[in-house]
C-alpha positions in Angstrom: 89.0 7.5 7.1 85.3 6.9 6.7 83.7 3.5 6.8 80.2 2.8 5.4 77.9 0.0 6.1 75.6 -1.0 3.4 72.0 -1.2 4.5 69.5 -2.8 2.1 66.5 -0.6 1.3 64.1 -3.6 1.2 64.3 -5.4 4.6 62.0 -8.2 3.5 64.8 -9.6 1.4 67.1 -9.9 4.4 67.3 -13.4 5.7 68.7 -14.5 9.0 71.9 -16.6 8.8 72.4 -19.5 11.1 75.9 -20.8 10.5 78.7 -20.3 8.0 76.7 -17.4 6.6 74.0 -19.9 5.4 70.3 -19.9 6.1 68.6 -22.9 7.8 67.2 -23.9 4.4 70.6 -23.9 2.8 72.2 -25.9 5.7 69.5 -28.5 5.5 69.8 -29.0 1.8 73.6 -29.0 1.8 73.7 -31.6 4.6 71.1 -33.8 2.8 73.2 -33.5 -0.4 76.4 -34.5 1.6 74.5 -37.5 3.2 73.4 -38.7 -0.2 76.4 -37.7 -2.3 79.3 -39.0 -0.3 78.0 -42.7 -0.1 77.2 -42.5 -3.8 80.8 -41.4 -4.5 82.3 -44.3 -2.6 79.9 -46.8 -4.1 80.7 -45.7 -7.6 84.5 -45.5 -6.9 84.5 -49.0 -5.6 82.4 -50.3 -8.5 84.2 -48.7 -11.4 87.6 -47.8 -9.9 87.5 -44.5 -11.8 87.5 -41.5 -9.4 86.5 -39.1 -12.2 83.3 -41.0 -13.0 82.6 -41.4 -9.3 82.9 -37.6 -8.8 80.6 -36.9 -11.8 78.0 -39.3 -10.4 78.2 -37.7 -7.0 77.8 -34.2 -8.5 74.8 -35.3 -10.6 73.2 -36.6 -7.4 74.0 -33.6 -5.3 73.3 -30.8 -7.8 69.4 -30.9 -7.5 69.7 -30.4 -3.8 72.1 -27.5 -4.2 69.7 -26.0 -6.7 66.8 -26.4 -4.2 69.0 -24.7 -1.5 70.2 -21.7 -3.6 67.6 -20.9 -6.3 64.9 -18.4 -5.4 62.9 -16.2 -7.8 60.5 -13.4 -6.8 60.8 -14.5 -3.1 59.7 -18.1 -3.9 61.9 -21.1 -3.5 62.2 -23.8 -6.2 59.7 -26.3 -4.7 57.0 -23.6 -4.6 57.7 -22.7 -8.2 57.6 -26.4 -9.2 54.3 -26.9 -7.3 52.8 -23.9 -9.2 54.1 -25.3 -12.5 52.7 -28.8 -11.9 49.4 -27.4 -10.8 49.2 -25.1 -13.8 50.3 -27.7 -16.3 48.7 -30.9 -15.1 46.1 -30.4 -12.4 44.0 -27.4 -13.6 41.9 -27.6 -16.8 43.5 -26.1 -19.9 40.4 -24.3 -21.0 38.6 -22.3 -18.3 35.0 -21.6 -19.2 33.6 -18.2 -18.2 30.5 -18.7 -16.2 28.5 -16.2 -14.2 26.0 -16.8 -11.4 22.7 -15.2 -12.6 20.8 -14.7 -9.4 17.9 -13.1 -11.2 17.4 -16.2 -13.4 17.4 -18.4 -10.2 14.7 -16.2 -8.6 12.6 -16.4 -11.8 13.0 -20.2 -11.8 12.0 -20.3 -8.1 8.9 -18.2 -8.7 7.9 -20.3 -11.7 8.2 -23.5 -9.5 6.1 -21.9 -6.8 3.4 -20.9 -9.3 3.4 -24.5 -10.7 3.1 -26.0 -7.2 0.3 -23.6 -6.3 -1.5 -24.6 -9.5 -1.2 -28.3 -8.7 -2.4 -27.7 -5.1 -5.5 -25.8 -6.4 -6.3 -28.5 -8.9 -6.0 -31.2 -6.1 -8.2 -29.2 -3.7 -10.7 -28.6 -6.5 -11.0 -32.3 -7.2 -11.2 -33.7 -3.7 -12.1 -30.9 -1.3 -13.6 -28.1 -3.2 -17.1 -29.4 -3.9 -20.3 -27.4 -3.4 -22.7 -28.4 -0.7 -25.0 -31.2 -1.6 -22.6 -32.6 -4.3 -20.5 -35.4 -2.9 -16.8 -35.4 -3.6 -15.2 -38.2 -5.5 -14.2 -40.1 -2.2 -17.7 -40.1 -0.9 -19.2 -41.0 -4.2 -16.9 -44.0 -4.7 -17.1 -45.3 -1.1 -20.8 -44.7 -0.6 -20.2 -42.7 2.5 -21.8 -39.4 3.2 -20.0 -36.7 5.1 -21.7 -35.7 8.3 -22.6 -32.1 8.6 -22.7 -30.1 11.8 -26.5 -30.5 11.8 -26.1 -34.3 11.7 -23.7 -34.1 14.7 -26.2 -32.1 16.7 -29.0 -34.7 15.9 -26.8 -37.6 17.0 -25.8 -35.8 20.2 -29.4 -35.1 21.2 -30.5 -38.7 20.6 
């Protein structure tokens, strides 16, 4: 008599069982379902007196938690799938615009800005500082002051 033990080929799908051949996730969800469902059953039974209606109410409250415990698709539990669906449906934009980062255009824009700044600086220097000798610049002309030259400094030091 031969006995065979089935070994799964994909070991990533094997999950460790904690108790009653259930995973921790399943135990937590089932216990939450029991903690919520049993009081709902007694509350509905006391209120209506009908045990069938109370049992249906209890099942309707407990089934979502059972579904969270058992459902898994492509290795993802239900809450992860719901999060992806909500993100895809409501949080992200419907139409995604294709945009590229054109680094060359950015460099061209930067070079153009530098050229314009250099032109402005040259123009400013030409107006205020770039005067020929003997011709006063606009500041000196307006204020009536004359700029002292190095010869004037030597004369004042010798006196």
